[in-house]
C-alpha positions as CSV (number, residue, x, y, z in Angstrom):
1,M,-107.0,-25.2,-26.0
2,N,-106.2,-23.9,-22.5
3,N,-103.9,-20.8,-23.4
4,R,-101.7,-21.5,-20.4
5,L,-100.6,-24.8,-22.1
6,P,-98.1,-26.3,-22.6
7,L,-96.5,-25.7,-19.2
8,V,-92.9,-24.6,-19.3
9,E,-90.3,-24.8,-16.7
10,A,-86.7,-23.5,-17.2
11,L,-84.1,-26.0,-16.1
12,G,-81.1,-23.8,-16.5
13,V,-77.8,-25.5,-17.0
14,T,-78.1,-29.4,-16.4
15,A,-75.8,-32.4,-16.3
16,D,-74.7,-33.7,-19.6
17,P,-77.9,-34.8,-21.6
18,A,-76.8,-38.4,-21.9
19,E,-76.3,-38.8,-18.2
20,I,-79.9,-37.2,-17.9
21,C,-81.3,-39.7,-20.3
22,A,-80.0,-42.5,-18.1
23,R,-82.4,-41.6,-15.4
24,F,-85.3,-42.4,-17.7
25,L,-84.3,-45.8,-19.2
26,D,-86.8,-47.9,-17.2
27,L,-89.7,-46.1,-18.9
28,P,-91.2,-47.4,-22.1
29,Y,-90.1,-46.0,-25.5
30,V,-87.1,-43.9,-24.5
31,L,-86.4,-41.4,-27.1
32,F,-83.3,-39.3,-27.0
33,L,-82.2,-37.1,-30.0
34,D,-78.9,-35.9,-29.4
35,S,-77.0,-33.3,-31.0
36,A,-73.9,-34.6,-29.7
37,A,-71.4,-32.9,-31.9
38,T,-72.3,-29.6,-30.4
39,Q,-69.5,-27.6,-32.3
40,H,-71.5,-28.5,-35.6
41,A,-73.7,-26.0,-37.2
42,D,-76.7,-28.2,-37.2
43,A,-76.4,-29.4,-33.8
44,A,-78.4,-26.7,-32.0
45,Y,-80.7,-28.9,-29.9
46,S,-81.3,-32.1,-28.2
47,F,-84.4,-33.6,-27.0
48,L,-85.7,-36.3,-24.4
49,S,-88.8,-38.0,-23.7
50,A,-90.3,-41.3,-22.7
51,D,-93.7,-43.1,-22.0
52,P,-95.5,-41.8,-24.9
53,A,-99.6,-41.4,-24.7
54,A,-99.8,-43.6,-27.8
55,V,-97.5,-45.6,-30.2
56,V,-98.0,-46.4,-33.9
57,R,-96.3,-49.3,-35.6
58,S,-96.6,-50.6,-39.1
59,K,-95.3,-53.8,-40.9
60,G,-96.4,-53.8,-44.6
61,A,-99.8,-53.2,-44.9
62,V,-100.7,-53.6,-41.2
63,T,-100.8,-50.6,-39.1
64,E,-101.4,-51.0,-35.4
65,I,-101.7,-48.5,-32.3
66,Q,-101.0,-49.0,-28.5
67,R,-102.5,-46.6,-26.1
68,G,-100.9,-46.7,-22.6
69,A,-100.9,-50.2,-21.1
70,T,-103.5,-51.6,-23.6
71,G,-102.4,-54.0,-26.4
72,W,-102.0,-53.4,-29.8
73,I,-105.1,-52.9,-32.0
74,K,-105.4,-52.8,-35.9
75,V,-106.3,-49.6,-37.4
76,P,-106.9,-48.8,-41.1
77,G,-104.5,-46.7,-43.3
78,D,-100.8,-46.7,-43.2
79,G,-98.5,-46.0,-40.2
80,L,-97.8,-42.2,-41.2
81,A,-101.5,-41.5,-41.5
82,A,-102.5,-43.1,-38.4
83,A,-99.6,-41.4,-36.5
84,R,-100.8,-38.0,-38.1
85,A,-104.2,-38.6,-36.6
86,L,-102.9,-38.3,-33.1
87,L,-101.8,-34.7,-33.6
88,P,-104.2,-31.8,-33.2
89,T,-106.0,-31.0,-36.6
90,D,-104.1,-27.6,-36.8
91,P,-100.6,-26.9,-35.7
92,L,-100.5,-25.2,-32.3
93,D,-98.9,-22.0,-31.7
94,P,-95.1,-22.4,-30.6
95,V,-94.1,-21.0,-27.3
96,S,-91.2,-18.5,-28.5
97,G,-87.8,-18.7,-27.4
98,L,-88.0,-22.4,-27.0
99,P,-86.4,-25.3,-29.2
100,P,-88.7,-26.3,-31.9
101,F,-89.9,-30.0,-30.6
102,Q,-92.6,-28.7,-28.1
103,A,-94.2,-32.2,-27.8
104,G,-95.5,-34.3,-30.8
105,L,-94.7,-37.4,-33.0
106,A,-91.3,-38.8,-32.6
107,G,-89.5,-42.2,-33.4
108,Y,-88.5,-43.7,-36.7
109,I,-89.6,-44.3,-40.4
110,G,-87.8,-47.4,-41.8
111,Y,-86.4,-47.5,-45.2
112,D,-88.6,-50.4,-45.9
113,W,-91.7,-48.2,-45.3
114,G,-91.1,-46.9,-48.8
115,A,-92.9,-49.7,-50.2
116,V,-96.2,-48.2,-48.9
117,L,-95.6,-45.1,-51.3
118,E,-94.4,-47.2,-54.3
119,Q,-94.9,-51.0,-55.5
120,L,-91.4,-52.4,-54.5
121,P,-90.3,-55.8,-54.2
122,R,-89.2,-57.2,-50.7
123,P,-85.7,-58.4,-50.2
124,R,-85.1,-62.1,-49.7
125,Y,-84.7,-62.2,-45.9
126,D,-86.5,-60.3,-43.2
127,D,-84.6,-61.9,-40.5
128,L,-85.2,-59.2,-38.0
129,A,-88.6,-58.5,-38.6
130,L,-88.7,-55.0,-37.3
131,P,-91.7,-52.7,-37.8
132,D,-91.3,-50.5,-40.7
133,L,-92.4,-47.6,-38.7
134,M,-92.7,-46.8,-35.0
135,L,-93.8,-43.3,-34.0
136,G,-95.0,-42.3,-30.5
137,L,-97.0,-39.2,-29.2
138,Y,-94.8,-37.8,-26.8
139,D,-96.6,-35.4,-24.4
140,W,-93.6,-34.0,-22.4
141,V,-90.0,-33.1,-23.6
142,I,-86.8,-32.0,-22.1
143,A,-85.4,-29.6,-24.7
144,W,-81.7,-28.5,-24.6
145,D,-80.7,-25.4,-26.4
146,H,-77.1,-25.7,-27.1
147,R,-76.6,-22.4,-28.5
148,V,-77.1,-20.9,-25.0
149,G,-76.2,-24.1,-22.9
150,T,-79.7,-24.3,-20.9
151,A,-82.8,-26.7,-21.0
152,S,-86.2,-26.4,-20.7
153,L,-89.0,-28.8,-19.5
154,I,-92.3,-28.8,-21.6
155,S,-95.5,-30.6,-20.9
156,S,-98.4,-30.5,-23.2
157,G,-101.1,-32.6,-21.6
158,L,-101.8,-34.3,-24.5
159,P,-104.0,-36.2,-25.6
160,E,-106.4,-35.1,-22.9
161,L,-108.9,-32.2,-23.6
162,D,-110.2,-29.2,-21.6
163,G,-109.3,-29.1,-17.8
164,A,-108.0,-32.8,-18.1
165,R,-105.4,-31.5,-20.2
166,E,-103.9,-29.2,-17.8
167,R,-104.1,-31.7,-15.0
168,R,-102.2,-34.1,-17.1
169,A,-99.6,-31.6,-18.0
170,R,-98.9,-31.0,-14.2
171,E,-98.8,-34.7,-13.2
172,R,-96.2,-35.4,-16.2
173,M,-94.2,-32.5,-15.3
174,D,-94.0,-33.8,-11.5
175,M,-92.9,-37.2,-12.7
176,V,-90.2,-35.9,-14.9
177,R,-88.9,-33.4,-12.1
178,E,-88.9,-36.5,-9.7
179,R,-86.6,-38.5,-12.0
180,L,-84.4,-35.5,-12.6
181,G,-83.6,-35.9,-8.9
182,R,-82.5,-39.5,-9.3
183,R,-78.9,-40.9,-9.8
184,A,-78.6,-42.5,-13.1
185,G,-76.9,-45.6,-11.7
186,S,-79.7,-46.9,-10.0
187,I,-82.0,-47.1,-13.2
188,T,-82.0,-50.1,-15.6
189,A,-83.7,-50.2,-18.8
190,G,-87.3,-51.2,-19.1
191,H,-88.9,-53.2,-21.8
192,S,-91.9,-52.8,-24.2
193,G,-92.3,-55.1,-27.1
194,S,-91.7,-53.9,-30.5
195,R,-91.4,-57.2,-32.5
196,D,-94.0,-60.1,-32.6
197,K,-91.9,-62.6,-34.4
198,V,-88.3,-63.2,-36.0
199,G,-87.7,-64.2,-39.5
200,E,-85.7,-66.9,-41.4
201,P,-82.0,-65.9,-40.5
202,A,-80.0,-64.4,-43.3
203,P,-76.7,-66.1,-44.4
204,S,-73.6,-64.2,-43.2
205,Y,-69.8,-64.5,-43.6
206,P,-66.7,-63.5,-41.8
207,V,-65.2,-60.2,-42.6
208,P,-61.3,-61.1,-42.5
209,S,-60.2,-57.9,-44.2
210,I,-60.8,-55.7,-41.0
211,H,-58.5,-55.7,-38.2
212,D,-60.0,-57.3,-35.0
213,A,-63.0,-58.5,-36.8
214,E,-62.6,-62.1,-35.5
215,R,-62.3,-60.8,-32.0
216,I,-65.8,-59.2,-31.9
217,G,-67.3,-61.9,-34.1
218,L,-67.9,-59.4,-37.2
219,R,-69.9,-61.0,-39.9
220,S,-71.4,-59.5,-43.1
221,T,-74.3,-60.5,-45.3
222,F,-71.6,-60.1,-48.4
223,T,-68.4,-61.8,-48.7
224,R,-66.1,-59.5,-50.5
225,T,-66.2,-61.2,-53.8
226,G,-70.0,-60.9,-53.4
227,Y,-70.0,-57.2,-52.9
228,L,-67.5,-56.8,-55.8
229,D,-70.1,-58.8,-58.0
230,A,-73.1,-56.8,-56.9
231,V,-71.1,-53.4,-57.7
232,G,-70.5,-54.7,-61.0
233,R,-74.2,-55.7,-61.7
234,V,-75.5,-52.4,-60.5
235,R,-72.8,-50.8,-63.2
236,E,-74.5,-53.2,-65.8
237,Y,-77.8,-51.7,-65.0
238,I,-76.3,-48.3,-65.4
239,L,-74.7,-49.1,-68.9
240,A,-78.0,-50.5,-69.9
241,G,-79.7,-47.3,-69.3
242,D,-81.9,-48.5,-66.3
243,I,-80.4,-46.1,-63.8
244,F,-77.7,-43.4,-63.2
245,Q,-76.8,-44.3,-59.8
246,A,-77.8,-46.9,-57.0
247,N,-76.6,-46.9,-53.4
248,L,-75.4,-50.6,-52.4
249,S,-74.8,-51.5,-48.9
250,Q,-73.8,-54.4,-46.7
251,R,-74.9,-55.4,-43.3
252,F,-72.5,-56.2,-40.6
253,Q,-73.1,-58.1,-37.4
254,S,-71.5,-58.4,-34.1
255,H,-72.4,-59.8,-30.5
256,W,-73.0,-57.3,-27.7
257,S,-74.2,-58.5,-24.5
258,D,-74.2,-55.6,-22.4
259,S,-76.6,-52.5,-22.0
260,P,-77.3,-51.0,-25.6
261,Y,-77.3,-47.8,-23.6
262,E,-73.7,-48.5,-22.7
263,L,-72.7,-49.0,-26.1
264,Y,-74.4,-45.8,-27.3
265,Q,-72.5,-43.8,-24.7
266,R,-69.4,-45.2,-26.3
267,L,-70.3,-44.4,-29.7
268,R,-71.2,-40.9,-28.9
269,R,-68.1,-40.3,-27.2
270,R,-65.9,-41.6,-30.2
271,N,-68.3,-40.4,-32.9
272,P,-70.1,-37.5,-31.7
273,A,-72.6,-36.4,-34.5
274,P,-75.1,-33.7,-35.0
275,F,-78.0,-36.1,-35.6
276,A,-77.2,-38.7,-32.9
277,A,-79.8,-40.7,-31.3
278,Y,-80.8,-43.5,-28.9
279,L,-84.2,-45.1,-29.0
280,G,-84.9,-47.4,-26.4
281,F,-87.9,-49.4,-27.9
282,G,-88.2,-52.4,-25.6
283,D,-86.5,-55.5,-27.3
284,L,-85.5,-53.2,-30.2
285,A,-82.8,-50.3,-29.6
286,V,-81.5,-47.9,-32.1
287,L,-78.1,-46.2,-31.5
288,S,-77.5,-43.6,-34.1
289,A,-74.4,-41.3,-34.8
290,S,-75.8,-39.8,-38.0
291,P,-74.0,-36.8,-39.6
292,E,-76.9,-36.1,-42.2
293,R,-79.9,-34.1,-41.9
294,F,-82.7,-35.5,-44.1
295,L,-85.6,-33.0,-43.8
296,R,-86.1,-29.9,-41.7
297,L,-89.4,-27.9,-41.6
298,D,-89.4,-24.4,-40.0
299,Q,-92.7,-23.6,-38.0
300,D,-92.3,-20.0,-39.1
301,G,-92.6,-19.4,-43.0
302,G,-92.5,-22.9,-44.0
303,Q,-89.0,-23.0,-44.9
304,I,-87.5,-26.6,-46.0
305,E,-84.2,-27.7,-45.9
306,T,-82.3,-31.1,-46.9
307,R,-78.7,-31.7,-46.7
308,P,-77.5,-34.7,-48.7
309,I,-74.2,-36.2,-48.3
310,K,-72.6,-37.8,-51.3
311,G,-68.8,-38.3,-51.3
312,T,-66.6,-39.8,-48.6
313,R,-62.9,-40.2,-47.7
314,P,-61.4,-41.6,-44.5
315,R,-59.7,-39.2,-42.3
316,G,-55.8,-39.4,-42.6
317,L,-53.0,-40.4,-40.5
318,G,-51.9,-37.0,-39.6
319,P,-52.6,-33.3,-40.5
320,M,-51.0,-33.0,-43.9
321,H,-52.3,-36.5,-44.8
322,D,-55.6,-35.7,-43.6
323,A,-55.7,-32.3,-45.4
324,A,-54.6,-34.1,-48.6
325,L,-57.6,-36.6,-48.4
326,G,-59.9,-33.9,-47.8
327,R,-58.6,-31.8,-50.8
328,A,-58.8,-34.9,-53.0
329,L,-62.6,-35.5,-52.0
330,A,-63.2,-31.9,-52.8
331,E,-61.8,-32.1,-56.1
332,S,-62.9,-35.4,-57.2
333,Q,-65.2,-35.2,-60.5
334,K,-66.6,-38.5,-59.5
335,D,-67.9,-37.4,-56.4
336,R,-69.0,-34.1,-57.4
337,A,-70.9,-35.7,-60.4
338,E,-72.6,-38.2,-57.8
339,N,-73.5,-35.1,-55.4
340,V,-75.0,-33.1,-58.3
341,M,-77.2,-36.1,-59.5
342,I,-78.6,-36.5,-55.9
343,V,-79.1,-32.6,-55.5
344,D,-81.1,-32.8,-58.8
345,L,-83.4,-35.7,-57.3
346,L,-84.0,-33.9,-54.3
347,R,-84.7,-30.7,-56.2
348,N,-87.3,-32.6,-58.0
349,D,-88.7,-34.2,-54.8
350,L,-89.1,-30.9,-52.9
351,S,-91.0,-29.4,-56.1
352,R,-93.8,-31.6,-55.3
353,V,-94.7,-29.7,-52.2
354,C,-93.1,-26.4,-52.7
355,R,-94.2,-22.9,-53.9
356,A,-93.1,-22.7,-57.7
357,G,-89.9,-21.0,-57.8
358,T,-88.6,-21.5,-54.3
359,V,-86.3,-24.6,-54.6
360,R,-82.7,-23.6,-54.9
361,V,-79.3,-24.9,-54.0
362,P,-77.6,-22.3,-51.7
363,E,-74.6,-24.5,-51.0
364,L,-72.8,-27.2,-53.2
365,F,-69.9,-29.3,-52.4
366,A,-69.3,-28.2,-48.9
367,L,-66.4,-30.3,-47.3
368,E,-67.3,-31.4,-43.9
369,H,-65.0,-33.2,-41.5
370,H,-66.2,-36.0,-39.1
371,P,-64.3,-38.1,-36.6
372,T,-63.6,-40.9,-39.1
373,V,-64.5,-39.3,-42.5
374,H,-64.6,-36.5,-44.7
375,H,-67.9,-35.8,-46.7
376,L,-69.2,-33.6,-49.4
377,V,-72.5,-32.0,-48.5
378,S,-75.0,-29.7,-50.3
379,T,-78.0,-27.9,-49.1
380,V,-81.2,-27.7,-51.1
381,V,-84.1,-25.3,-49.6
382,G,-87.7,-24.4,-50.6
383,E,-90.8,-23.0,-49.2
384,I,-93.7,-25.3,-48.6
385,E,-97.1,-24.7,-50.2
386,P,-100.0,-23.3,-48.0
387,G,-102.0,-26.1,-46.7
388,K,-99.2,-28.6,-46.9
389,G,-97.0,-29.7,-43.8
390,A,-94.5,-32.3,-42.5
391,V,-96.6,-35.5,-43.6
392,E,-97.0,-34.4,-47.2
393,L,-93.3,-33.4,-47.2
394,I,-92.3,-36.8,-46.2
395,R,-94.5,-38.6,-48.4
396,A,-93.1,-36.5,-51.5
397,T,-89.4,-37.3,-50.6
398,F,-89.0,-40.5,-48.6
399,P,-86.7,-42.3,-48.6
400,G,-83.9,-39.6,-49.0
401,G,-82.3,-39.8,-52.6
402,S,-78.8,-39.9,-51.0
403,I,-79.3,-43.4,-49.8
404,T,-81.4,-44.8,-52.7
405,G,-79.9,-43.5,-56.3
406,A,-81.6,-42.1,-59.4
407,P,-84.1,-42.5,-60.6
408,K,-85.2,-43.3,-57.2
409,V,-87.9,-46.2,-57.7
410,R,-85.7,-48.2,-60.2
411,A,-82.7,-47.8,-57.9
412,M,-84.7,-49.1,-54.9
413,E,-85.8,-52.2,-57.1
414,I,-82.3,-52.9,-57.9
415,I,-81.2,-52.5,-54.3
416,A,-84.1,-55.1,-53.1
417,E,-82.8,-57.5,-55.9
418,L,-78.9,-57.3,-54.8
419,E,-79.0,-56.8,-51.1
420,P,-79.9,-60.0,-49.1
421,T,-81.8,-58.4,-46.4
422,Q,-84.4,-55.7,-45.6
423,R,-82.7,-52.6,-44.5
424,G,-85.0,-51.8,-41.6
425,V,-84.3,-48.6,-39.8
426,Y,-81.0,-48.1,-41.6
427,C,-81.5,-45.5,-44.5
428,G,-84.8,-44.5,-43.1
429,S,-85.2,-41.4,-40.9
430,I,-85.3,-40.4,-37.2
431,G,-86.7,-37.5,-35.8
432,Y,-89.8,-35.5,-34.7
433,I,-93.1,-33.8,-35.9
434,S,-93.9,-31.0,-33.3
435,T,-97.5,-30.1,-32.4
436,T,-96.5,-26.8,-33.9
437,G,-96.0,-28.0,-37.3
438,A,-92.1,-28.1,-37.1
439,M,-90.0,-31.1,-38.2
440,D,-86.5,-32.1,-38.3
441,T,-85.3,-35.6,-39.2
442,S,-82.0,-37.5,-40.0
443,I,-81.0,-40.2,-42.6
444,V,-80.3,-43.2,-40.6
445,I,-76.6,-44.0,-41.5
446,R,-73.5,-44.9,-39.0
447,T,-76.1,-46.7,-36.8
448,Y,-76.4,-49.8,-34.7
449,V,-79.6,-51.8,-34.3
450,S,-79.5,-53.9,-31.2
451,V,-81.8,-57.0,-31.1
452,D,-81.4,-60.2,-29.1
453,R,-77.8,-59.2,-27.8
454,Q,-76.8,-58.6,-31.6
455,V,-75.8,-55.4,-33.0
456,Y,-76.4,-54.9,-36.7
457,F,-75.0,-52.0,-38.8
458,Q,-74.8,-51.1,-42.4
459,A,-72.7,-49.2,-44.8
460,G,-72.8,-48.5,-48.5
461,G,-72.0,-46.2,-51.1
462,G,-73.4,-44.7,-54.4
463,I,-72.4,-46.8,-57.6
464,V,-72.0,-45.1,-60.7
465,A,-70.8,-46.1,-64.2
466,D,-67.1,-45.6,-63.7
467,S,-67.0,-47.2,-59.9
468,D,-64.2,-49.3,-59.1
469,P,-65.6,-52.2,-57.1
470,E,-62.3,-52.4,-55.0
471,L,-62.6,-49.0,-54.0
472,E,-66.4,-49.0,-53.4
473,Y,-65.9,-51.9,-51.0
474,S,-63.1,-50.0,-49.2
475,E,-65.5,-47.2,-48.8
476,T,-68.0,-49.3,-47.0
477,L,-65.3,-50.2,-44.7
478,D,-64.2,-46.5,-44.1
479,K,-67.7,-45.6,-43.2
480,A,-68.3,-48.5,-40.8
481,R,-64.8,-48.1,-39.1
482,G,-66.2,-45.8,-36.2
483,L,-68.8,-48.4,-35.5
484,I,-66.3,-51.4,-35.5
485,E,-63.7,-49.6,-33.5
486,T,-66.4,-48.6,-31.0
487,L,-67.2,-52.4,-30.6
488,V,-63.4,-53.3,-30.0
489,E,-63.1,-50.6,-27.5
490,G,-66.1,-51.9,-25.7
491,L,-64.5,-55.5,-25.8
492,E,-61.1,-54.4,-24.7
493,S,-62.6,-52.4,-21.6
494,K,-63.7,-55.5,-20.2
495,V,-60.4,-57.4,-20.4
């Protein structure tokens, strides 16, 4: 590779990253990895790119690739393997002093892609018919370093070789510079098809227990009684010795006729999150305000970190009430037991790809405060074995244990039995694998999926033997509250 690549241009202090993103919305496959909660310790960087050199998508056993303006072509293997083949065989040397995503793969791996790794039943309905995986090869990126408040433009020239690579890198850099000079209001979102069909509609029911639910047409895949019964069924499996815990969720649905990006901007203002993201993938848009890291792999030394969330309480009505709710969570034996259970699962997953003796838990039961909830968060770290990298790490751990249960595979079988619909992007992962070998990904929670003027979002919780069905149902509403209130705010702004 030409040792002058990638090309890098310092942009200094820019406008708000969300305003910059708006100037690129008409390009295909807009990708905005947005550390919107800049005060959070994990919110060090944000990244923006679009118009990837190639895109891989998969559904079940079928994997396809699209290069440029060409149509989709079937390729052998699973989606992650096909995407990995787009990267250089060996990781490239990182440019020092820059954020870690310096071009490479980015997008989402949906929860249901886990069926590639294990023999799992499919849920009854696949009404949205979303790809299980969509990853693009992004050859340029605007990278913000929030620690110092500046940004850089990086252009790699991929996938070209030799002299053509530098030429492409310069052309792409010129294109980005030109767009940086535009006004965001003059650009509308473009389209690039992500789905070929839709499935049979899943049953849905009103949610009368939520204030303003009728105003926004809010519906769920469960009735309240149906969810309570499903919690009871999980408890029966636990008492029978099948599992220790399973994560059970319900999917909500509401109408939204305006730009998905407008809704995303409302969401990030109301509920800023360290792992927020906007994916504008044609007729599919993903609007995420996730607080949870799934996997980070450092390019130096192969250090791995995962930070599972297990344990939730709503924020209080005032400082004293709020502090009492946080303290109750921190002292809850049930929530601490759930957290330890998932930490042990993740320690086991990481041990498959880590050097012996390096997996450890430096932080247990940290209490984190987010705009609508308190969370208990733990940290598990390790050092990856020589010769292994991001793809092997994903295969060893996907999907994240915090949103499945333990033992993982049996919990996923029970989830498929009890939840009516495929989870799609929800509880999967959004993030990047850099050309340098670095990786950072989220767990997809607190997330809208926008399709055909409808928005879908899910919320769930870990069910254990002593779970109270009524409290578990309430917990799903607490977790969905920020998303519901954002929709209500959007409706009121138009009155």
